Structures are given as structure tokens and as C-alpha cells.
N, C-alpha and C positions, 0 to 999 in steps of 0.2 A: 470577504475571502470565501472561496468555495472549498469545502472539504469533501472528500470521498472517504467514508468510513467503510472499509472493505472487510468482508467476513468470508473466510475460506473454510470449507470442510474438506479435509484431506482424506485421501484413501487410507484405510486402516493401517496404522503403523508407520505412516509416512510423515507425520508432523515434524519430527526432529530433522529429518532429511530436508524438508521444505525450509524450515527455519535456518538451517546451516547454509543452504544455498542463498536464501534471501539475504542473510546477514553478510555473506562474503561476496556476492555478486549483484543480485537483483536490486537491492537498495542503492548501491553505488551507481548502477546504470540509470535508475530513475532519477537520482539526484543530478547526475551528469547531464540528463536531458532537461533539467531545469525545474524539477518538481521538489517540493518540500515533502519529506517522507518521515513518518514515525512508525516504529514497529519493526518487526512483528511482535505481537504479544500473544502468549498462550491463553486460551480459554480455560479457566479454572474448572468449570463444570463439565466440559466436553473434551476428551483427550485427543480428538481428531480435528479440533478447530483452532484456527489462529485468526487474529484480526490485525489490521494495520490501517494507517491513514495516510493520505497525501493531500496536499493543499495547493491551491492556485489563487492568484490575485483576483481573478474574476472568471466568468464562464468562457469568455473568448480565449483567455490564456489556457484554460483547461482543455478546450477543444484543440487548440494549436499544438500544445505540448504533447497531448495524447496521440494525435495524428502523426506527429513527427516521430515519436518513440515507437509506436506500434507498426509503422511502415518503414522503420529504419533497420539497419543491419544488426544491431545488438539484439533486438527482440526477435527478428526473423531468423537469424543465423545462430543464435545462442540461447537466449533466455526462454523462449517459447518451448523449445524442444526439451529443456531440462525441467521447467516448472510445471507446465500444463499436465504432464502425465501423473503428477503427484496429487492433483486436485480433483476431487469428486464433484464439488459444487462451489460456486462463489456468487456473492451478491455484493453490490455496492450501494450504499445509501449516500445520496448527494445532498449536502446541506449547505446553507449559507449562514455565516456567522452574524451575530448581532453586533451593535455598536460597541458594547462593553466586552466582547469576547477576548480581545487582546490586552485588556487592562488587568494585569495581575496584581496591582497595588493592593496591599492589605491581605493577600493570600497567605495562609499559614506556611511556614517553612517546614518541609518534609525532612 
């Protein structure tokens, strides 16, 4: 599985607006496009940062789903115009899971 661990620095004072939009529209749009999405989560040490992750079966699926989403009407006509003005900087770390990543047997119950 390929994961993108996404780190966003929002413009000062825009974090809660970004989170509200992400939770009410952007996450849904990404999931409708076929991506697994977790987050957003607030950075505890930096008041203008959020993080979130999305997952793909493999690199080919990642490229295909991202291309379809970012060239599609939901991104181009709605999400981009709302989300991008809130973001000062973003970075994505792309990682591949290990064989045991999805095996949560024996994990403590939270």
C-alpha cells in the first residue's frame, strides 16, 4: 500500500476554516474519487498546521486516482478555489507500507 502523509501549514488563523471545509466537503470528494482518507488532525505544537493521510493500493492506482481527481470538475470547479487560498505551504511524504503494516493483531485497545 502507498501512503501519502500530507503536512499543511495554513495561513495564520485559517486552520479551523480549513478543517471545517475538509471535514464537510474535501474528505468526501477524495473518498468519492476512490481514495482512502484519514484526517485531518491538528498539529499539537504548531497552531497553523494540520496533517492528513491518504492511501492507495499501489503506485499505479495513486497516479490514476490523483490524475482523475485533480483534472476533474470537483477539484477544478469547487475544492481548489476554496482550499488553496487557506494554505501557505504543503508537503507530502510518500511511503510504502511493510508486510506487517495492516496486521493490527495484538495491538492495545484504545
